[in-house]
C-alpha positions as CSV (number, residue, x, y, z in Angstrom):
1,M,169.6,96.7,87.5
2,S,171.0,97.8,84.5
3,Y,171.4,95.6,81.5
4,S,175.3,96.1,81.6
5,L,175.5,94.9,85.2
6,I,173.4,91.6,84.7
7,R,175.5,90.9,81.5
8,K,178.4,91.3,83.7
9,K,177.0,89.1,86.3
10,L,176.0,86.6,83.7
11,V,179.5,86.3,82.0
12,C,181.2,85.9,84.9
13,V,178.6,82.6,85.9
14,V,179.6,81.3,82.4
15,A,183.1,81.7,83.2
16,L,182.7,80.0,86.2
17,I,181.4,76.9,84.9
18,L,183.2,76.8,81.8
19,F,186.5,77.2,84.3
20,S,184.7,74.1,87.0
21,Q,184.2,71.4,84.1
22,A,187.8,72.7,82.6
23,F,189.1,71.8,86.0
24,N,186.9,68.9,86.6
25,V,188.4,67.6,83.0
26,A,191.5,67.8,83.8
27,Q,191.1,66.0,87.2
28,A,189.3,63.3,85.1
29,Q,192.6,63.5,82.7
30,E,195.1,63.1,85.9
31,A,193.1,60.5,87.2
32,Q,193.0,58.0,83.7
33,Q,197.0,58.8,83.8
34,Q,197.7,57.4,87.2
35,V,198.6,54.0,86.9
36,H,198.6,51.8,90.3
37,K,201.3,49.2,90.2
38,T,200.5,45.8,91.3
39,P,203.5,45.1,93.7
40,L,205.6,41.6,92.2
41,A,203.4,38.9,94.2
42,K,205.4,36.1,93.1
43,L,208.8,34.3,91.4
44,D,208.4,33.8,87.8
45,L,211.5,31.7,87.0
46,K,212.9,29.1,84.0
47,S,215.8,27.3,83.9
48,G,218.9,29.9,83.0
49,D,217.2,32.6,85.1
50,S,219.7,34.3,87.4
51,I,219.3,36.2,90.9
52,V,221.6,38.6,92.4
53,F,221.4,38.9,96.3
54,L,222.5,42.5,97.1
55,G,223.5,43.2,100.2
56,D,226.4,43.7,103.1
57,S,228.0,41.4,106.1
58,I,224.3,39.8,106.4
59,T,224.6,38.5,102.9
60,H,228.2,38.0,102.9
61,Q,228.1,35.6,105.7
62,C,226.6,33.6,102.5
63,L,223.7,31.9,104.2
64,Y,220.3,32.9,104.1
65,T,221.1,33.0,100.7
66,Q,222.7,29.3,100.9
67,Y,219.2,28.3,102.6
68,V,217.7,29.8,99.5
69,E,219.6,28.2,97.2
70,D,218.4,24.7,99.0
71,F,215.2,25.2,98.4
72,F,215.2,25.4,94.8
73,Y,218.0,22.6,94.4
74,T,215.8,20.4,96.6
75,R,212.8,22.1,95.1
76,Y,212.8,22.4,91.4
77,P,216.0,19.4,90.8
78,H,215.2,20.2,87.1
79,M,215.2,24.1,86.7
80,R,218.8,25.0,86.8
81,L,219.4,28.8,88.2
82,K,222.6,30.8,88.6
83,F,222.5,32.7,91.8
84,H,225.4,35.2,92.7
85,N,225.9,36.5,96.1
86,A,226.3,40.2,96.1
87,G,227.1,41.0,99.7
88,V,230.2,42.7,101.3
89,G,230.9,43.3,104.9
90,G,230.0,46.6,106.2
91,A,228.4,48.0,103.0
92,K,226.0,50.9,102.6
93,A,223.9,51.8,99.4
94,W,226.7,53.6,98.0
95,D,229.3,50.9,98.0
96,A,226.5,48.1,96.3
97,L,226.7,51.4,93.7
98,A,230.2,51.7,93.3
99,R,231.0,48.1,92.5
100,F,227.5,47.4,90.6
101,D,228.6,46.7,87.3
102,R,230.6,44.0,87.4
103,D,229.0,42.4,90.5
104,V,225.3,42.9,89.6
105,A,224.5,44.1,86.3
106,A,227.6,41.7,84.9
107,Y,225.3,38.6,86.0
108,K,222.2,39.5,83.9
109,P,219.9,39.4,86.5
110,K,216.1,38.4,86.7
111,Y,215.9,39.7,90.3
112,V,218.1,41.7,92.1
113,T,217.0,41.0,96.1
114,I,218.5,43.7,97.9
115,L,219.7,44.0,102.3
116,L,220.7,47.0,102.8
117,G,220.6,49.6,105.9
118,M,221.9,48.0,108.9
119,N,224.9,50.0,108.5
120,D,223.2,53.1,106.4
121,G,221.7,53.8,109.9
122,Q,224.9,54.2,111.6
123,Y,223.9,52.9,114.4
124,Q,222.7,56.0,116.3
125,P,219.0,57.1,117.1
126,F,217.6,58.5,114.1
127,N,219.4,61.3,112.1
128,E,217.4,63.1,109.0
129,A,220.5,63.6,107.2
130,I,222.0,60.0,107.7
131,F,218.4,58.8,106.3
132,Q,218.5,61.3,103.4
133,T,222.0,59.8,102.8
134,Y,220.4,56.4,102.5
135,Y,217.0,57.4,100.9
136,K,219.1,59.0,97.7
137,D,221.2,56.4,97.4
138,M,219.0,53.7,97.6
139,K,217.2,55.0,94.8
140,E,219.7,55.7,93.0
141,L,220.4,52.0,93.1
142,I,217.3,51.2,92.2
143,T,217.0,52.9,89.3
144,K,220.5,51.1,88.0
145,I,218.7,47.8,88.5
146,E,215.6,48.6,86.6
147,S,218.1,49.8,84.2
148,I,219.4,46.4,83.4
149,G,215.9,45.2,82.6
150,A,215.5,43.4,86.3
151,Q,213.3,43.2,88.5
152,P,214.0,44.6,92.4
153,I,212.8,43.1,95.5
154,L,213.0,45.3,98.3
155,M,213.9,44.0,102.1
156,T,213.4,45.2,105.1
157,P,217.0,45.9,107.9
158,T,217.2,42.9,109.7
159,M,216.5,43.1,113.5
160,F,218.7,44.6,115.8
161,D,218.7,42.5,119.1
162,A,219.0,45.2,121.7
163,R,219.0,42.8,124.6
164,A,222.6,40.9,122.9
165,A,223.9,44.1,123.0
166,R,223.3,45.0,126.7
167,L,224.6,41.5,127.5
168,E,227.9,41.8,125.4
169,K,231.1,43.0,126.9
170,R,231.6,45.7,124.4
171,K,230.4,49.0,125.4
172,R,227.7,51.1,123.3
173,N,226.0,53.9,123.2
174,P,222.9,53.3,125.8
175,A,220.7,55.4,123.2
176,S,221.6,54.0,120.6
177,V,221.4,50.4,121.8
178,E,217.5,51.7,123.0
179,L,217.1,53.3,119.9
180,Y,218.5,51.5,116.7
181,N,216.1,48.7,116.5
182,S,213.0,51.4,115.8
183,V,215.4,53.2,113.0
184,L,215.6,50.0,110.8
185,A,212.0,49.3,111.4
186,Y,211.7,53.2,109.6
187,Y,214.1,52.3,107.1
188,G,211.8,49.0,106.4
189,T,209.0,51.5,106.5
190,W,209.7,53.4,103.9
191,L,211.1,50.4,102.0
192,R,207.3,48.8,102.0
193,E,205.8,52.2,100.8
194,V,208.6,52.5,97.4
195,A,207.8,48.7,96.9
196,A,203.9,49.0,96.8
197,E,204.1,52.1,95.0
198,S,206.7,51.2,92.2
199,G,205.5,47.4,91.2
200,F,208.4,45.9,92.9
201,G,208.7,42.7,95.4
202,F,209.0,43.4,98.7
203,V,210.4,41.5,101.8
204,D,209.8,41.7,105.6
205,M,212.8,40.1,107.1
206,Y,212.4,42.6,110.5
207,S,209.1,41.3,111.6
208,P,209.6,37.5,111.6
209,L,212.9,37.8,113.7
210,N,211.4,40.3,116.1
211,N,208.3,38.3,116.7
212,I,209.9,34.8,117.1
213,T,212.5,36.5,119.7
214,L,209.7,38.0,121.6
215,I,207.8,34.7,121.5
216,A,210.9,32.8,122.4
217,R,211.7,35.2,125.5
218,Q,208.4,34.4,127.3
219,K,209.9,30.9,128.0
220,D,213.8,31.9,127.9
221,P,214.3,35.9,128.9
222,T,217.9,35.2,127.4
223,F,216.8,33.7,124.0
224,T,218.4,35.1,120.9
225,I,219.3,34.5,117.1
226,I,221.1,37.1,117.1
227,E,224.2,36.7,119.4
228,D,226.2,39.6,118.6
229,A,223.5,41.9,117.6
230,V,223.3,42.5,114.2
231,H,224.3,39.5,112.6
232,P,221.9,36.4,112.5
233,D,223.1,33.3,113.8
234,P,222.2,30.2,111.3
235,P,218.8,29.8,112.9
236,G,218.3,33.0,112.2
237,Q,219.5,33.0,108.7
238,V,216.8,30.0,108.1
239,V,214.1,32.3,109.3
240,M,215.0,35.3,106.8
241,A,215.2,32.7,103.9
242,Y,211.6,31.5,105.3
243,A,210.7,35.2,105.1
244,L,212.1,35.4,101.2
245,L,210.3,32.2,100.5
246,S,207.0,33.0,101.8
247,D,206.7,36.8,101.0
248,M,207.5,35.9,97.5
249,N,205.0,33.3,97.0
250,V,207.0,30.0,95.6
251,Q,205.5,26.3,95.6
252,R,204.9,25.2,99.3
253,Q,204.0,21.6,99.2
254,V,206.4,18.5,97.6
255,S,203.6,15.8,97.8
256,R,200.2,14.8,98.9
257,I,199.2,11.3,98.5
258,N,195.8,10.0,99.4
259,I,195.1,6.0,99.4
260,S,191.6,4.4,100.2
261,K,189.6,1.4,98.8
262,K,186.7,1.8,95.9
263,A,183.2,0.5,97.3
264,N,183.5,-3.1,95.5
265,G,187.4,-3.2,97.6
266,E,189.8,-2.0,94.5
267,P,192.3,0.3,96.1
268,T,192.7,3.8,94.7
269,A,194.8,6.7,95.3
270,T,194.9,10.7,94.3
271,A,198.2,11.7,93.9
272,R,199.9,15.2,93.5
273,G,203.7,16.1,93.1
274,G,204.5,12.6,91.9
275,K,204.0,9.7,90.2
276,L,202.1,6.9,91.8
277,T,201.8,3.4,90.7
278,D,202.1,-0.6,91.7
279,L,199.6,0.0,94.7
280,K,198.2,-3.2,96.2
281,F,196.1,-2.8,99.0
282,N,195.5,-6.0,101.5
283,E,194.8,-6.4,105.5
284,D,198.2,-6.5,106.4
285,G,198.8,-2.9,105.0
286,V,199.5,-1.1,101.7
287,S,202.8,-0.8,99.1
288,F,203.1,1.2,96.1
289,T,206.2,2.6,94.3
290,W,206.1,6.8,94.5
291,L,208.2,9.0,91.9
292,S,208.5,12.8,93.1
293,K,209.1,15.8,91.2
294,S,211.0,17.4,94.0
295,L,212.7,16.3,97.4
296,P,211.9,18.2,100.6
297,W,213.7,21.6,102.1
298,V,216.3,20.4,104.5
299,V,218.7,22.6,106.6
300,P,222.1,21.5,107.9
301,A,222.3,20.5,111.6
302,E,223.5,24.1,113.0
303,A,220.5,25.7,111.4
304,Q,218.3,23.1,112.8
305,L,216.5,25.5,115.3
306,G,215.4,27.9,113.0
307,A,213.2,24.8,111.3
308,E,211.9,24.1,114.2
309,L,211.1,28.2,115.2
310,T,209.2,28.4,111.5
311,K,207.7,25.1,111.5
312,L,209.8,25.0,107.8
313,G,208.8,21.7,106.9
314,H,204.9,21.8,107.3
315,R,205.0,25.4,106.0
316,M,207.0,24.9,103.3
317,S,208.2,21.3,102.3
318,Q,204.9,19.1,103.3
319,E,205.2,15.6,102.1
320,S,201.6,14.0,103.3
321,L,200.5,10.6,103.2
322,S,197.4,9.3,104.3
323,I,196.0,5.7,104.0
324,H,192.1,5.2,105.0
325,N,190.5,1.8,105.8
326,L,193.4,-0.2,107.2
327,P,192.5,-2.1,109.9
328,A,192.7,-1.3,113.2
329,G,196.1,-1.0,114.7
330,R,199.6,0.0,114.3
331,Y,201.2,0.0,110.7
332,E,205.5,0.3,110.3
333,L,206.0,2.2,107.4
334,S,209.3,1.3,105.4
335,I,210.8,3.3,102.4
336,D,213.2,1.3,100.1
337,G,213.6,-1.4,102.7
338,Q,214.3,1.8,105.3
339,V,211.8,1.5,108.4
340,V,211.1,5.3,108.8
341,G,208.4,5.4,111.8
342,Q,205.6,3.4,113.1
343,Y,202.0,4.8,112.8
344,S,198.4,4.0,113.9
345,N,195.6,3.4,111.3
346,I,193.9,6.3,112.9
347,A,196.8,8.7,112.5
348,L,197.4,7.4,108.6
349,A,193.4,7.9,107.9
350,R,194.4,11.4,108.9
351,H,197.7,12.0,107.5
352,I,201.2,11.8,108.5
353,E,204.1,14.0,107.6
354,L,207.5,13.1,106.1
355,Q,209.1,15.9,105.0
356,S,211.1,16.0,108.7
357,N,211.6,12.5,109.2
358,A,215.6,12.2,108.7
359,K,215.1,8.5,108.4
360,T,213.6,9.1,105.3
361,P,215.6,8.2,102.1
362,Q,214.5,11.7,100.3
363,Y,215.2,13.6,103.3
364,Q,218.9,11.8,103.6
365,Q,219.3,12.7,99.8
366,A,218.2,16.6,100.4
367,M,220.5,16.4,103.2
368,E,223.3,15.8,101.0
369,V,222.4,18.8,98.6
370,A,222.5,21.0,101.6
371,L,225.8,19.8,102.7
372,L,227.1,19.9,99.5
373,N,225.7,23.7,98.6
374,K,226.9,24.4,102.0
375,E,230.2,23.5,100.9
376,R,229.9,25.7,98.0
377,N,229.0,28.6,99.9
378,D,231.8,28.1,102.9
379,G,234.5,27.9,100.1
380,P,234.6,29.7,96.7
381,V,231.7,31.3,96.9
382,K,232.9,32.9,100.5
383,N,236.6,33.0,98.9
384,K,234.9,35.3,95.8
385,R,232.8,37.7,98.4
386,N,235.9,38.0,100.6
387,S,238.0,39.6,97.4
388,W,235.3,42.6,97.1
389,R,236.2,44.0,100.7
390,A,239.6,45.7,99.2
391,F,237.4,46.8,96.6
392,Q,235.2,48.2,98.7
393,T,237.9,50.1,100.7
394,Y,239.5,51.5,98.0
395,A,236.3,53.1,96.5
396,R,235.7,54.8,99.6
397,I,239.5,56.0,99.6
398,K,239.2,57.3,96.2
399,R,236.2,58.6,96.6
400,E,237.5,60.8,99.4
401,L,241.0,61.7,97.7
402,D,238.3,63.1,95.2
403,A,236.8,65.2,97.2
404,Q,239.7,67.2,98.6
405,T,240.7,69.9,97.2
406,G,244.2,71.1,96.4
407,Q,246.8,68.6,98.5
408,K,245.6,65.4,99.0
409,D,246.2,63.3,101.7
410,E,250.2,61.6,101.6
411,Q,248.8,58.2,103.6
412,K,245.4,58.0,101.8
413,A,247.3,58.0,98.1
414,A,249.8,56.0,99.2
415,R,246.8,53.4,100.5
416,L,245.1,53.5,97.6
417,K,248.0,52.9,95.4
418,K,248.6,49.0,97.6
419,L,245.3,48.2,97.1
420,E,245.5,49.0,93.3
421,M,248.1,46.8,92.7
422,Q,245.7,44.1,95.3
423,L,243.1,44.7,93.1
424,K,244.7,43.7,90.0
425,S,244.7,39.7,90.9
426,Q,240.7,40.2,91.8
427,E,239.3,38.8,88.9
428,K,241.8,35.9,88.6
429,T,240.2,35.2,91.8
430,I,236.6,35.8,90.6
431,Q,236.8,33.8,87.7
432,E,238.7,30.5,89.9
433,S,236.0,30.9,92.3
434,E,233.2,30.5,90.2
435,A,234.9,27.7,88.2
436,A,234.8,26.1,91.6
437,S,231.9,26.9,92.6
438,L,230.0,25.3,88.9
439,A,232.1,22.3,89.3
440,L,230.2,21.7,93.2
441,E,227.5,22.6,91.8
442,D,227.0,19.9,88.9
443,K,227.4,17.7,91.4
444,I,224.6,19.3,93.3
445,F,222.4,18.6,90.4
446,K,223.4,14.9,90.1
447,A,222.4,14.5,93.9
448,N,219.3,16.5,93.6
449,Q,217.5,14.3,91.2
450,P,214.3,12.3,92.4
451,V,214.1,8.7,92.2
452,A,211.8,6.2,92.6
453,R,210.9,4.9,95.8
454,K,209.3,1.7,97.2
455,Y,206.9,2.2,100.2
456,V,205.9,-0.4,102.2
457,L,203.0,-0.5,104.7
458,K,203.1,-3.5,107.4
459,K,200.8,-4.1,110.3
460,V,202.9,-4.7,113.5
461,V,201.9,-8.0,114.8
462,A,201.9,-7.5,118.8
463,Q,204.6,-10.1,120.7
464,K,202.7,-12.2,123.2
465,K,204.5,-11.8,126.8
466,K,206.4,-14.2,127.9
467,K,204.9,-16.4,131.2
């Protein structure tokens, strides 16, 4: 083999080695540059922080948002947050963009929850072009939320109840009825991927509604919590509120009290969630004073089924009381003189839960808060949301007219002008509604402050049977 040929081969080998090394270095540098973000695991809130609930008619209903507010009003009575419902019936992602500056950015949110997609899929089997519109508009919406320094919390579209749709008198496309729930699952799966890759918050609204419905139909095939197939009823909206708070890992327990005796017979207690004083322990029972830091999370009567379906109290609002070393027998518990129940010494040693006991003063106090907030949402909050319907119609017509070339549609132009006149009073409506809402919130923050409660546990004396 000639020297020149050997040299050429050596040059090729060296070049290959150098290329390989350069490629490996480039790959290592690229790997170092890739930063895998951690999705938002929990809400970090302090007084004055603002949360915006952005969405369509399911948000406009002012129900799951109301129940989430109830949680914060009762669990954090000394932390005053700012809540703004930004839902409009019929909204798609583009509509949220059109009203973003006044209806989202103006409230300087720390977090923005996004519940959109039900209308974006247009109630038909999967269509790639329709999805790409949703994809583009949602990406732009997320970018705008980040641009104002807020953290997006992406929420899957809720369930489309095909069985409820089939039971309706209204005629629907059979293919749409069969396939639309799976379309929403596709949209939600994409949102989960976006949240995971970008480090956003993520809430699965879809699965809890579907799973609870499937389990309930094993006993009652006509069961639904979405009677019109699209808008969850109050119990279904409790499931949504539970999903949001659970996925965002909020504080779940109200209190835990554990009372027993030391070896020398002296009473002792460990407690979380408040301050226990004046503990007295005797053969007939126990008494103490308890000042809790919070109240249980309760919902109005029309939503109670949702609390039962999610085991809301046990999972998200537990008030646990356990008392050991009691003589055998049954004991009557009263709080501030109100008898709330009777329990055996065995049940008390294991622990009892009080959060769902409607007889307790703290439950009744929490219900007062919930009813005040219901008044707030049914009145001024919903009044403000209704004012945005006209704007949504205005923005859509304007978009259509702006896209037209040549002669404009005269009917649409006339309607646009009429809507412009109507919208002149919108800002006044918003300000008046917010003032009325704030007045009710002031009442809520007077009603939600925990007070010291006197607990008395007395042994029930069995009555002698009459001869």
